[in-house]
Structures are given as C-alpha cells and as structure tokens.
Backbone as CSV, one residue per row, in Angstrom:
resi,resn,N_x,N_y,N_z,CA_x,CA_y,CA_z,C_x,C_y,C_z
1,MET,33.946,-24.449,-26.440,32.771,-23.803,-27.896,32.949,-22.555,-27.522
2,ARG,33.157,-21.924,-28.654,33.046,-20.473,-28.685,31.570,-19.980,-29.230
3,ILE,30.754,-19.011,-28.221,29.769,-18.748,-28.552,29.677,-17.275,-29.218
4,HIS,29.279,-17.097,-30.360,29.766,-16.000,-31.470,28.276,-14.958,-30.673
5,THR,28.719,-14.042,-30.003,27.880,-13.062,-29.266,27.465,-12.250,-30.310
6,GLY,27.572,-12.052,-31.627,26.786,-11.163,-32.268,25.835,-11.862,-32.832
7,TYR,25.539,-12.809,-32.925,24.328,-13.782,-33.112,23.775,-13.993,-31.988
8,PHE,24.340,-14.445,-30.746,23.425,-14.753,-29.402,22.545,-13.776,-28.774
9,LEU,23.360,-12.593,-28.651,22.992,-11.421,-27.861,21.616,-10.850,-28.554
10,PRO,21.639,-10.854,-29.660,20.247,-10.108,-30.009,19.085,-10.781,-30.273
11,ASN,19.389,-12.227,-30.333,18.103,-13.183,-30.245,17.770,-13.248,-28.499
12,LEU,18.736,-13.438,-27.408,18.327,-13.202,-26.384,17.438,-11.964,-26.087
13,MET,17.944,-10.605,-26.417,17.081,-9.383,-26.489,15.784,-9.496,-27.052
14,ASN,15.627,-10.573,-27.894,14.469,-10.731,-28.586,13.384,-11.555,-28.170
15,LEU,14.170,-12.613,-27.274,13.539,-13.742,-26.474,13.148,-13.028,-25.345
16,ILE,13.632,-11.928,-24.867,13.460,-11.150,-23.493,12.202,-10.161,-23.767
17,GLU,12.260,-9.681,-24.781,11.270,-8.471,-25.351,9.937,-9.429,-25.664
18,LYS,10.123,-10.756,-26.041,8.598,-11.385,-26.234,8.024,-11.708,-25.092
19,TYR,8.544,-12.204,-24.050,7.807,-12.248,-22.772,7.950,-11.360,-21.581
20,PHE,9.096,-10.694,-22.038,8.904,-9.596,-20.769,9.231,-8.012,-21.183
21,ASP,8.474,-7.784,-21.071,8.287,-6.175,-21.337,9.335,-5.275,-20.610
22,VAL,10.312,-5.146,-20.810,11.140,-4.376,-20.099,10.705,-2.880,-19.595
23,VAL,10.809,-2.052,-20.562,10.299,-0.485,-20.223,9.102,-0.649,-19.377
24,HIS,8.000,-1.596,-19.412,7.059,-1.482,-18.677,7.443,-1.865,-17.088
25,PHE,8.007,-2.874,-17.060,8.672,-2.905,-15.888,9.572,-2.107,-14.910
26,PHE,10.677,-1.123,-15.513,11.368,-0.208,-15.059,10.121,1.186,-15.066
27,LYS,9.494,1.345,-15.470,8.283,2.236,-15.391,7.297,1.791,-14.069
28,PHE,7.714,0.584,-14.141,6.909,0.047,-12.783,7.184,0.444,-11.557
29,ILE,8.812,-0.008,-11.460,9.727,0.272,-10.938,9.749,1.720,-10.262
30,ALA,9.744,2.282,-11.168,10.017,3.804,-11.005,9.072,4.418,-10.339
31,LEU,7.824,4.154,-11.125,6.230,4.967,-9.807,6.527,4.462,-8.750
32,VAL,7.037,3.130,-8.191,6.749,2.350,-7.113,7.614,3.392,-6.107
33,LEU,8.635,3.685,-6.450,10.156,4.619,-5.510,9.576,5.875,-5.661
34,LEU,8.836,6.693,-6.933,8.374,7.909,-7.018,7.536,7.776,-5.377
35,PHE,6.688,6.918,-5.640,5.552,7.453,-5.061,6.123,7.343,-3.322
36,TYR,6.514,6.286,-3.230,6.803,5.995,-1.840,8.307,6.910,-1.338
37,TYR,9.032,7.287,-1.848,9.860,8.455,-1.380,9.410,9.893,-1.270
38,PHE,8.368,9.935,-2.083,7.464,11.019,-2.183,6.676,11.218,-0.992
39,SER,6.414,10.322,-0.203,5.612,10.223,0.915,6.466,10.405,2.008
40,VAL,7.443,9.652,1.976,8.820,10.030,3.126,8.996,11.309,2.948
41,ALA,9.304,12.160,2.094,9.576,13.308,2.005,8.481,14.399,2.418
42,PHE,7.512,14.080,2.045,6.435,14.922,2.579,6.111,14.578,3.807
43,ASN,6.382,13.747,4.711,6.152,13.231,5.882,7.223,14.206,6.658
44,GLY,8.325,14.542,6.204,9.387,15.179,6.734,8.888,16.907,6.912
45,LEU,8.491,17.160,5.694,7.727,18.757,5.570,6.338,19.250,6.316
46,VAL,6.078,17.870,7.163,4.512,17.801,7.698,4.807,17.219,9.026
47,SER,6.312,17.527,9.645,6.621,16.955,10.852,7.249,18.440,11.618
48,PRO,6.307,18.908,12.411,6.912,19.877,13.205,8.315,20.035,13.700
49,GLU,8.857,18.459,14.061,10.093,18.807,14.364,10.955,18.483,13.105
50,GLY,10.856,18.426,12.175,11.606,18.511,11.092,12.245,19.735,10.472
51,GLY,13.526,19.937,9.493,14.007,21.307,9.356,13.212,21.917,8.580
52,LEU,12.473,21.483,7.643,11.767,21.854,6.336,10.315,22.148,6.799
53,TYR,9.884,22.070,8.055,8.420,21.894,8.255,7.768,22.685,7.960
54,SER,6.594,22.478,6.738,5.510,23.709,6.180,4.312,23.507,6.789
55,ALA,4.115,24.568,7.448,2.620,24.586,8.220,1.594,24.720,7.286
56,PHE,1.528,25.210,6.289,0.372,25.029,5.222,0.146,23.730,4.859
57,LEU,1.084,23.035,4.651,0.900,21.440,4.105,0.660,20.570,5.187
58,ASP,0.987,21.014,6.070,0.440,20.075,7.663,-0.945,20.486,7.716
59,GLN,-1.486,21.588,7.709,-2.832,21.988,7.989,-3.659,21.565,6.637
60,TYR,-3.320,21.759,5.443,-4.311,21.663,4.624,-4.115,20.773,3.573
61,LEU,-2.814,20.349,3.360,-2.510,18.903,2.546,-2.326,17.516,2.878
62,ASN,-1.983,17.441,4.378,-1.604,16.455,5.058,-2.098,15.122,5.051
63,TYR,-1.972,14.196,3.781,-2.617,13.255,3.210,-2.277,11.975,4.270
64,ILE,-1.068,12.278,4.753,-0.907,11.153,5.456,-1.124,11.197,6.953
65,ASP,-1.449,12.208,7.459,-2.354,12.561,8.616,-3.636,11.820,8.507
66,TRP,-4.117,12.030,7.290,-5.255,11.599,7.127,-5.577,10.453,6.870
67,ILE,-4.862,9.620,6.374,-4.742,8.051,6.214,-4.475,7.503,7.921
68,ARG,-3.752,8.385,8.570,-3.231,7.630,9.980,-4.390,7.955,10.725
69,SER,-5.168,8.868,10.792,-6.313,9.382,11.534,-7.235,8.435,11.251
70,SER,-7.584,8.458,9.966,-8.718,7.147,9.568,-8.304,5.741,10.488
71,ILE,-7.388,5.389,10.109,-6.980,4.074,10.111,-7.282,3.805,12.022
72,MET,-6.508,4.925,12.599,-6.393,5.196,14.001,-7.990,4.741,14.512
73,TYR,-9.139,6.081,14.323,-10.097,5.909,14.298,-10.947,4.647,14.043
74,ALA,-10.765,4.417,12.785,-11.451,2.913,12.584,-11.184,1.761,13.521
75,ALA,-10.264,1.762,13.777,-9.648,0.547,14.334,-9.771,0.690,16.293
76,ILE,-10.076,1.876,16.651,-10.613,1.736,17.864,-12.168,1.808,18.018
77,VAL,-12.967,1.996,16.758,-14.207,1.564,16.906,-14.230,-0.246,16.905
78,ILE,-13.483,-0.721,16.215,-13.576,-1.993,15.603,-13.158,-2.964,17.353
79,ALA,-12.158,-2.203,17.465,-11.675,-2.800,18.962,-12.698,-2.806,20.318
80,TYR,-13.494,-1.037,20.081,-14.412,-1.218,21.068,-15.346,-2.094,21.395
81,ASN,-15.976,-2.896,19.966,-16.932,-3.373,19.561,-16.555,-5.113,20.076
82,LEU,-15.159,-5.022,19.890,-14.787,-6.619,20.421,-14.400,-6.449,21.811
83,GLY,-14.493,-5.370,22.376,-14.525,-5.328,24.147,-13.273,-4.693,24.524
84,THR,-12.315,-4.192,23.781,-11.047,-3.322,23.952,-11.331,-2.207,24.201
85,GLU,-11.241,-1.265,24.743,-11.056,0.371,25.103,-10.203,0.928,24.652
86,ALA,-9.881,2.036,24.145,-8.679,2.509,23.548,-9.126,3.806,23.109
87,TYR,-8.103,4.899,23.083,-8.431,6.218,22.621,-6.918,6.673,22.427
88,ILE,-7.289,8.007,21.475,-6.098,8.789,20.900,-5.427,9.720,21.473
89,VAL,-3.856,9.905,21.601,-3.414,10.715,22.073,-2.548,11.500,21.185
90,GLY,-2.837,12.552,20.681,-1.842,13.010,19.591,-2.181,12.733,18.248
91,SER,-1.559,12.353,17.674,-1.721,12.422,16.249,-1.029,10.900,15.765
92,GLN,-0.205,10.085,16.822,0.622,9.253,16.793,0.714,7.874,17.721
93,LEU,0.107,8.554,18.693,-0.287,7.379,19.461,-1.641,6.968,20.390
94,ILE,-1.911,5.711,20.425,-3.404,5.108,21.117,-2.384,4.511,22.514
95,ASN,-3.348,5.155,23.555,-3.194,4.378,24.573,-4.351,3.831,25.583
96,ILE,-3.729,2.458,25.487,-4.933,1.512,26.194,-5.052,1.379,27.632
97,GLU,-6.025,1.856,28.309,-6.044,2.160,29.684,-4.755,2.691,30.375
98,ASN,-4.019,3.233,30.052,-2.971,4.176,30.528,-2.018,2.970,30.419
99,VAL,-2.016,1.773,30.015,-0.782,0.748,30.550,-0.156,0.334,28.821
100,VAL,-0.994,0.515,27.837,0.004,-0.229,26.445,-0.332,0.770,25.866
101,GLN,0.811,1.319,24.926,0.896,2.617,24.246,1.127,1.768,22.576
102,LEU,0.716,2.339,21.661,0.984,1.787,20.384,1.342,3.002,19.583
103,ASN,2.460,3.100,18.913,3.019,4.255,18.204,2.468,4.258,16.645
104,ILE,1.514,4.748,16.093,1.504,4.702,14.360,2.416,5.053,13.729
105,TRP,3.500,4.918,13.255,4.593,5.904,12.535,4.352,5.429,11.109
106,LEU,4.813,5.638,10.154,4.971,6.191,8.854,5.144,4.682,8.427
107,PRO,5.713,4.099,8.670,6.141,2.305,8.196,4.781,1.579,8.148
108,CYS,3.565,1.924,9.683,2.994,1.580,9.912,1.771,1.609,8.782
109,LEU,1.890,2.286,8.123,0.334,2.967,7.208,0.346,2.427,6.157
110,GLY,0.850,1.603,5.539,1.178,0.715,4.373,1.451,1.717,2.990
111,LEU,2.084,2.276,3.505,2.345,3.265,1.802,3.189,2.841,0.846
112,GLY,3.960,1.442,1.335,4.818,0.997,0.033,3.742,0.001,-0.603
113,VAL,3.109,-0.787,0.153,1.977,-1.408,-0.459,1.181,-0.829,-1.191
114,ILE,0.674,0.531,-0.735,-0.239,1.651,-1.539,0.589,1.741,-2.692
115,SER,1.723,2.085,-2.847,2.622,2.833,-3.778,2.732,1.420,-4.964
116,PHE,2.857,0.436,-4.555,2.739,-0.978,-5.429,1.543,-0.965,-6.374
117,TRP,0.604,-0.889,-5.762,-0.800,-1.073,-6.343,-1.011,0.230,-7.024
118,VAL,-1.163,1.512,-6.865,-1.334,2.525,-8.016,-0.365,2.655,-8.972
119,ALA,0.881,2.057,-8.817,1.863,1.771,-10.009,1.514,1.172,-10.890
120,PHE,1.022,-0.071,-10.316,0.567,-1.255,-11.131,-0.556,-0.444,-11.847
121,VAL,-1.135,0.174,-11.650,-2.527,0.425,-12.228,-2.026,1.632,-13.173
122,LEU,-1.546,2.211,-12.837,-1.043,3.381,-13.574,-0.207,3.196,-14.842
123,THR,0.430,1.766,-14.925,1.360,1.802,-15.939,0.766,0.340,-16.707
124,ASN,-0.535,0.315,-16.390,-1.203,-0.631,-17.102,-2.427,0.213,-18.124
125,ASP,-2.832,-0.690,-19.153,-3.651,0.112,-20.162,-5.011,0.102,-19.255
126,GLY,-5.694,1.403,-19.940,-7.328,1.654,-19.503,-7.260,3.059,-19.281
127,HIS,-8.955,3.481,-19.450,-9.142,4.885,-19.519,-9.052,5.681,-18.073
128,TRP,-8.933,7.011,-17.909,-8.095,7.422,-16.775,-9.299,7.124,-15.476
129,LYS,-10.462,7.124,-15.836,-11.419,6.992,-15.231,-11.524,5.380,-14.346
130,LYS,-11.305,4.429,-15.024,-10.974,3.305,-14.787,-9.640,2.965,-13.809
131,LYS,-8.961,3.725,-14.317,-7.302,3.535,-13.303,-7.555,4.439,-11.788
132,LEU,-8.236,5.594,-11.811,-8.667,6.332,-10.635,-9.875,5.130,-9.589
133,ALA,-10.724,4.855,-10.623,-11.604,3.527,-9.532,-10.927,2.552,-8.972
134,TRP,-9.868,2.115,-9.610,-9.176,0.939,-9.625,-8.153,1.382,-8.253
135,SER,-7.546,2.297,-8.736,-6.472,3.061,-7.574,-7.052,3.116,-6.335
136,LEU,-8.381,3.576,-6.159,-9.125,4.212,-5.215,-9.637,2.794,-4.274
137,MET,-10.473,1.926,-5.148,-10.311,0.380,-4.380,-9.354,-0.294,-3.739
138,GLY,-8.302,-0.282,-4.728,-6.976,-0.757,-3.964,-6.380,-0.181,-2.597
139,ILE,-6.411,1.317,-2.299,-5.936,2.067,-1.189,-6.930,1.784,-0.432
140,VAL,-8.160,1.691,-0.483,-9.747,1.357,0.333,-8.985,0.091,1.203
141,ALA,-9.216,-0.722,0.195,-8.869,-2.506,0.735,-7.657,-2.669,1.258
142,ILE,-6.295,-1.784,0.860,-5.339,-1.760,1.989,-5.340,-1.221,3.158
143,CYS,-6.159,0.017,3.263,-6.214,0.678,4.358,-7.291,-0.013,5.314
144,PHE,-8.336,-0.699,4.866,-9.169,-1.537,5.598,-8.372,-2.767,5.862
145,ILE,-7.470,-3.449,5.393,-6.892,-4.524,6.216,-5.727,-3.992,7.132
146,ASN,-5.275,-3.024,6.800,-4.067,-2.587,8.188,-4.918,-1.939,9.395
147,THR,-6.480,-1.295,8.955,-7.168,-1.082,10.100,-7.133,-2.274,10.979
148,TRP,-7.836,-3.188,10.312,-7.835,-4.670,11.079,-6.752,-5.030,11.864
149,ARG,-5.313,-4.786,10.961,-4.425,-5.409,11.986,-3.968,-4.454,13.107
150,ILE,-4.280,-3.299,13.103,-4.035,-2.560,14.005,-5.266,-2.664,15.115
151,ALA,-6.323,-2.793,15.169,-7.558,-3.216,15.866,-7.675,-4.750,16.407
152,LEU,-6.678,-5.538,15.655,-6.182,-7.055,16.395,-5.330,-6.683,17.405
153,LEU,-4.174,-6.109,17.031,-3.206,-5.523,17.711,-3.334,-4.990,18.913
154,ILE,-4.010,-3.611,19.037,-4.644,-3.351,20.174,-5.411,-4.394,21.255
155,ILE,-5.872,-5.287,20.664,-6.639,-6.140,21.505,-5.425,-7.465,22.349
156,ALA,-4.423,-7.525,21.126,-3.557,-8.642,21.783,-2.556,-8.091,22.699
157,LEU,-2.509,-6.751,22.618,-1.647,-5.945,23.578,-2.316,-5.841,24.714
158,ASP,-3.507,-5.618,24.580,-4.519,-5.315,25.965,-4.809,-6.731,26.766
159,ASN,-4.606,-8.228,25.955,-4.854,-8.994,26.847,-3.970,-10.111,26.772
160,LYS,-2.480,-9.009,26.359,-1.568,-10.197,26.552,-0.854,-11.656,25.713
161,TRP,-1.613,-11.377,24.562,-1.659,-12.142,23.298,-0.251,-12.427,23.047
162,THR,0.467,-11.228,22.732,1.474,-11.019,22.395,2.776,-11.883,22.960
163,GLU,2.441,-12.000,23.923,3.265,-13.046,24.850,3.594,-14.550,24.824
164,ARG,2.337,-15.110,23.782,2.250,-16.399,23.355,2.590,-16.362,22.097
165,ILE,2.122,-15.619,21.051,2.372,-15.671,19.959,3.159,-14.773,19.455
166,SER,4.034,-15.730,18.352,5.470,-15.238,18.040,5.380,-15.129,16.615
167,ILE,4.706,-13.877,16.373,4.358,-13.699,14.705,4.358,-12.225,14.251
168,ASP,5.180,-11.677,13.679,5.464,-10.301,13.260,3.943,-9.816,12.659
169,HIS,3.268,-8.850,13.064,2.005,-8.226,12.652,2.630,-7.672,11.270
170,HIS,3.744,-7.003,10.988,4.088,-6.535,9.890,4.204,-7.109,8.773
171,ASP,4.430,-8.284,9.188,4.896,-9.343,7.755,3.522,-10.091,7.431
172,LEU,2.582,-10.298,8.467,1.226,-11.205,8.452,0.663,-9.949,7.829
173,PHE,0.902,-8.733,7.825,-0.173,-7.611,7.232,0.043,-7.275,5.681
174,ASN,1.718,-7.675,5.145,2.219,-7.616,3.990,1.840,-8.780,3.267
175,ILE,2.018,-10.050,4.046,1.002,-10.911,3.097,-0.276,-11.165,2.814
176,VAL,-1.246,-10.519,3.795,-2.314,-10.744,3.173,-2.836,-9.464,2.036
177,ALA,-1.842,-8.299,2.463,-1.923,-7.094,1.691,-1.755,-7.767,0.103
178,TYR,-0.432,-8.168,-0.028,-0.161,-8.297,-1.449,-0.641,-9.604,-1.840
179,THR,-1.463,-10.350,-0.905,-2.403,-11.586,-1.614,-3.667,-11.083,-2.140
180,ILE,-4.266,-9.623,-1.816,-5.459,-9.490,-1.809,-4.721,-8.328,-3.424
181,ILE,-3.578,-8.062,-3.351,-3.505,-7.215,-4.428,-2.833,-7.856,-5.541
182,VAL,-2.168,-8.931,-5.675,-2.353,-10.219,-6.630,-3.773,-10.470,-6.986
183,LEU,-4.830,-10.787,-6.111,-5.944,-11.110,-6.414,-6.680,-9.843,-7.412
184,MET,-6.352,-8.789,-6.998,-7.137,-7.670,-7.196,-6.214,-7.051,-8.967
185,MET,-4.958,-7.641,-9.211,-4.236,-7.239,-10.166,-4.800,-8.938,-11.445
186,TYR,-5.442,-9.661,-10.866,-6.133,-10.743,-11.436,-7.253,-10.033,-12.245
187,LEU,-8.041,-9.274,-11.540,-9.574,-9.227,-11.597,-9.232,-7.815,-12.376
188,TYR,-8.307,-6.987,-12.150,-7.934,-5.857,-13.419,-7.614,-6.433,-14.662
189,ASN,-6.877,-7.048,-14.997,-6.052,-7.775,-16.180,-7.305,-8.546,-16.839
190,ARG,-8.075,-9.303,-16.290,-9.160,-10.115,-16.388,-10.480,-9.379,-17.049
191,LYS,-10.761,-8.065,-16.193,-11.385,-7.187,-16.680,-11.154,-6.538,-18.245
192,LYS,-9.879,-6.214,-18.274,-9.572,-5.797,-19.352,-9.479,-6.818,-20.766
193,SER,-9.267,-8.071,-20.376,-8.723,-8.825,-21.480,-10.857,-8.848,-21.521
194,THR,-11.605,-8.890,-21.342,-12.776,-9.334,-21.430,-13.336,-8.231,-22.098
195,THR,-13.328,-6.375,-21.846,-13.538,-5.568,-22.585,-12.913,-5.908,-24.000
196,ASP,-11.670,-5.941,-23.955,-10.777,-6.217,-25.237,-11.620,-7.231,-26.377
197,LEU,-11.952,-8.250,-25.792,-12.800,-8.879,-26.410,-14.236,-8.863,-26.747
198,ASN,-15.004,-8.015,-25.951,-16.072,-7.728,-26.673,-15.979,-6.640,-27.336
199,SER,-14.667,-5.736,-27.585,-14.907,-4.761,-28.450,-14.598,-5.750,-29.398
200,LEU,-13.607,-6.592,-29.955,-13.750,-7.398,-31.055,-14.842,-7.677,-31.689
201,THR,-15.221,-8.529,-30.909,-16.764,-9.436,-31.396,-17.728,-8.499,-31.675
202,THR,-17.760,-6.957,-31.471,-18.617,-6.166,-31.697,-18.230,-5.447,-33.222
203,VAL,-17.523,-5.382,-33.303,-16.780,-4.550,-34.645,-17.360,-5.169,-36.085
C-alpha cells in the first residue's frame, strides 16, 4: 500500500501540534540545559584550582557555595538533633568524629533538579511575581529534601547502616525530588486554571 506523504505528513504535524506544544517543549529543554551547564561553568570560575578562576565571583557571587554551605550546616544541625555529631572542614567536606568523611561535590547539590523546576516555571504562563514565588518555593523544597538526604547519610555512615542497606541515596533523592516537583507542577497548573476560570466568570 502506498502512503501519500503529501497528505500524511501535514495531518501528522497537525495532530502533534494539537496535543503537544513542540515549541514549548524545546524552550523548556533549552532552559534546563542552559541553567545546568551555566552552573557547571560557573563552578569552574569559582574553583581556585580551575584555570579561569575569578576571585571576585568566588567572594561575592558564589551562589553554588551558598547552596552548599546552607545544606551542609542545616544537615549538621539535623544530624546533631538525631544523635550524630559532625563538623565542616573547608567548604566541601563533612568529617564525622575524624572517622568518616563525606564530600559534598557539585552533583550533590541537586542543581539538575533545580534547573528542571525553574525551567518549567519560566516556560509556563503567569506574572513574573508568581513565577519568582513558585521558583523560590521549588528551590527551597528541593534543598530541604537534599538537606535531609545529607543528614540521614551522615547518620547512616556514622552508624554503618550503609553496610546493610543497598540503596543509592542519589537515586532516592531524585525519586523523592521529582515526585515533589510533579506535585508542584500539578498545583501550579491547577492554580493557573482556577485563576483563568475566575477571570472568565467575572467578565
């Protein structure tokens, strides 16, 4: 049977455009990649061992270190209240009673998940104040989950639970984080739908 592409392809494209916003999807993917790889490049600029190190960016605009430090200090407080003492050595190392060391590298900060969430918010409709508020709420939620992951990992390493539990904490963090993001995406779109409906009923 011969398929007439002159008829088939336009109808296929119309069908795709009806149920799937191709332009919106590629804008979203582009922003995810832009945000994530910007952070990777920026990390190189604020790392003293890097060839393009900038002392100004490191001292005044190092948002990566702000996120790392916030997560580490909060994790230590949580761990301490759950019975495990820890302290910070440098900017990337948590040392537990001089026995266990936990390095907090760039992939541990959840920047990929944060990039996903912020890209979703920015590529959707809404006032800039709403986008700013939802972006910040998502970032705080992701960092909160990540903080608990680090805190529980400290406790697990200190008590040698990892020898009995065969689960990757990075995978667990991603599962929980993306589950929360899907819920927030639903709430964001639901909020938008409710706002649109109210605007229609008040006309």
